N, C-alpha and C positions, 0 to 999 in steps of 0.2 A: 638707692639712686637707678635706674634704666640704663641697662647695659646692652639690650637686646632689639634696642629701636634704633633708627637713626633717622629720624623722621625732618621732612625739610614742607614748608609751607605751602599751601597756592596764595598767590595776593591778592587775588582776585574776594569781592565781596562774597559771602555764602551763599547770598540770596542770588546770586547769578552762576551758582554750579560752579564752574573748574573750568578754567583756560585750556585743559591738557585729559583727553579725552579718549586716546587713541593710545595702546600700548607700546612704548615707546622701543619693547624688548624685541618687536620682528616688524616688518614692514607687512600691513596688511591693507595696500590701496588692491583692488582689483584689475587698475587697470596696468596697460605694460609699460614701465618704467627706464628711461632711457637713462643714466648717467652722467657718461662720458659724452657730455653737447659739448661745454665751454672747454674741458679740460678733461685728461686723460685722468691724473690725478687729481685726487678729491683732499682740498685744503681750505683755509680763510681765506677772503679774497677781497683783501682794500680794495676799496672803488676808486677808481679811475675819475677823471676829471668829466663831467659828463659834459655832453656835446649836444644838450637841448636846453630851448628856453620857453614855455608854456606864456602861452598871452593868459589864459586861465586858468586852473585847476579847478575843478568841478567833484563835487563830492554826492551822490544818491545814497538814499537809506529809505527804509519801512521800516513801523510797527503796523501789529495787528494784535488786537486785545477779543477775548471772548468774552461777552457781555451778559450773555443767558443761556443755557442749554433747553429746550424744549420739544414740545412731540405735538404733532400731528393728527386731529383724529380723524382719518377718512370716512368713508363708506365702509358699512358695517361692519364699523366698531374697531375697526385696524387701525393704530400708531404708529407714525413715522417720527423718526426722533430727524432734530434738527440742530441749529444754532444761529444765535443773534451776535455778532460778531462786527468790529471794526477796524479796519485798515487803512492808515494815510499814508505815505511816500513823496520823499519831497527832495530838490538840491539845491545846492547851498554853495559859494564860489567863493575863490580868495585868491590870490599871486603868494607865489611862495617867496616871493625874493624878499616884504617886507612883513610878511606872517599879518595882514590887515585883517582884521576881520570876518569873518566867515556872514555872509549874505545870502538871505534864502533869495531864490533866485522862482522856483515854482512850486506848487505842490498840489496834492491830492487828496480828499480825504471820504468813503464810502463808509457808509454801514450795509448792510446785506442780512438779507434772509434765507440762511440754505437749510434745505431739506431734502429729504430720501424721497421715495414717492414720484415725482415728476408733478404732482401738486402744490400751487400754492399762490400767490399773490405780493408785493408787494404791502407792506406795514407800513402804518404813519402812525405814530405814539404823540397828539395833537402837547404842543406845549405847556397849555394850561396855567400858563403865568409865567411859566418856566424858564430862563434867563438864556438856555441854550434852545430855546426857539422849538419846532416840531423836530422828533428823530422821526429821520425817512429810511426805512429799510429797505433794500431791495430785492425781491426775489430772486433765488439762485437756485434751480433747482441739482438734484443729485442723484446721477442714476445710482439705484441699488447695486450695494458689493455686500461682502464679505463682513469688512472689518469694518462699520457705519462708523465708530465713533473716530477710528483716523483717520479715515474718509472725510469728514464735515472738517476738518482741521487743515485735514490735505488742502481743501479746497479753497476754504479762504486765504493760504498758506499761497498758493496757486495764482487767485486773483492780486494780494498784494506786487507778487514778481512778478506778473502780468504790467501791472501800471508801474513797477517799476522799469520794466523796457520803456513802455509807450514813452516814457517822460523824459526817459533817455537816449530815446531817437530823433527824439525834438533839440535837443543841446546843439548848440555851436560850435562844435567839435573837431574844425579846419587845422586850427593851431592849438590847441590843448589839450589836454587830458581832463577821462574821467576816470576818480576811482568806485569801485563799487563796493561796499560793506558787506562780504562774500565773496563764495567761489565766481569765477566766470560764468556767466550765464551765457549757453547755445543763442541767441538772440541780441546782445550786448555789441553794441559797436565797435571797432576796429580801434580804436583807439582808446580803450579801456584794461585796467589796472585793477584784479582782482586781488582784492584784499583779507586775508582769514588769517581772523586771529586769534577765533578755540581750535583746535588745531584735532578733525575728528577722526583722521588719517595721517599715519608716516608712510613717507614714498622714500623711504632712506633706512636700514639698517645699517649695523657693526661699525665698521671704522668711520665709514659715511656717518651715521651719527652721532657719532664722538666729535667729528668736527662742528656739530650745532653746538653744543656743549658749552667748546671752548670761544666761539663768537664772541665778540665784545662791541660796545656797542658803535653802530655805523658799518658793521661787518656782517659780509654777506657768505652762501655756501656759492660755489658753483655754478653753473644754472642746468639744471635736468628738464626731461623732454616726460612729458606726461601722455601716452596713446589715449585715443580715443576715438572710437567712431563718431560719437556725436559733436565731440568739440577738447580735438589734441591741442596742446596749449604748452607751454616755455614755464619752468616755477622754479622757484630760489626762495632762501629762506633766510631773513634780516633779522639781525640784534636792534632793536631799539633804545632798551635800556641798560646797565649793567644791572644785577642783580645781587644782593647780599647771600652768603651760602645758606640763610638758613631759609630760603626759596627755592622751595622745586627748578632745577636746571634749567627747565624749560620756559620758564616765565619769559617777559618782555622780548619772546620770538613771535615772527611772524610769518606766513607764507603767505609769498604774491606769485601772480600769476596775469601770461600775456597772451594772446590768439598764436598759434606757431608759426599762422598764417601771415603774419605779419615779419617771418623772418627772424633769423639769429641775432642780428647786427640791432634791429629794434631792440629783443629782448637784451642784448646788454647795455645797451644807452639806459635803460629802463630801470635795468637792477641796481649801475651805478648810481641812478640820479636817484635810485629808493632810499637809498645807503645815506645820503645827505642832505636828502630833505624829510622826509616822514619822520627821522627821529624828532626836528622838532615839532612835530605836532603831538610826539606821544606826551598823553596826556602823567598826569601827577595823581599822585594817589588820593591829596586829599582834596583833590579836584574830580573826579569818576570811580567808580567803585571797580574798577574793572583798567585801573590802570599797570602797568604801564602800554599795553595791548591798543587802549581805546586812540582813538584820532579825536584831539580836541572838535575840529568842525564837525564830527558826524555826532559827537556828545552833544555838541550845540545844535546839531539839526536832533538829533533825537527827542531830546527837551522841549522842542518848538512845534513837533510834531503830537508829543504827551497833548499839549496845554491845547490843542486844537482836538482831541478825539473828547475831549471835555472830562468830569471829575466821575471817574467810575461808581462809586458808590454813589452819587446822583440818580447816573445815570441806571443804576440797575434798581433803583427805587422809582425810577420814574416807570419800567416795564414792568415790575413788582404789579402795582397800581394799578396799570394797563391793563394787564389780564387778569386780574383779579374782578374789574370794572367789567370785564368782558366775558368773566365766567362768573357771576354771581348772580344765580337764579330769583327771578322774584317768586317772597314766600305764596304759597298756595290760597286762595281765597275757601276758607270753609263755610259751607252750609247751616244756616244757623239750625241747631238740634230742636225736633220737636217736641215739643210739650205733650207728655204722654198722660199729665195725668190729666 
């Protein structure tokens, strides 16, 4: 029997890494954090009846995929790295009072050819009988940087985030709430709620961290303020689901955030609302490998976007066949040998 091990399990399926990346033993935020915003003493907060009734709840999410790394040969034999990638973003809506099935209201899909060196053009891979039709990759230049591999992926990520921002800007949010899968972005609408299900940064430590461990389903921490020159915001943690002791203690927790410009009273209202409503959307393990932090409307949207992006193996084979046809040289015709006899 192992006596020196006290292991707990990460409930997310291994292919999704882990829901906890931060070191729980210390605060690792580079931003200013004010803890005594809502209460001077930290403890579990039982939500009050929320005083808001949204006409609609919108969820926005995006998916990106690398479909091939490429090299572009420039004049002089210089080769410039690049990638072929696809991103898709979408919005779904539902009503929390009846838990109506999520409905897609808008989606955008774009295939891009990102090349360093600033030289390139759009790429079209013709369908040639394939059900997906032509694959059109829009050229996106990339300025030279020291770490091109990271820069290429970051450019694809930026394009996806930019598409999410544009999609969010067109939603009718006067009486609605927008839930973003991930941290709040600078260009997000005012009536947005950032939903962080994978914890990369701990904003609390010590006795405040112990409060997170003690939370029960539908309870939250006090609201704290994250100071940032770019986007100051109010934030709190909510437990979506109780977990057994063999599961790591921060599973089932998510961090939520809203703009501080909306005021503390708005943050309190949304915080209490989130405790009562979001656990209803929490995925079960048999439904999603990132349960319980995954929300079912977002899971539905991710699945829809994945289908729209097309089968990766088929697209990969089409890319390989196209590049092979473009780079296959015609065999040289040899002159007949003279008969010297």
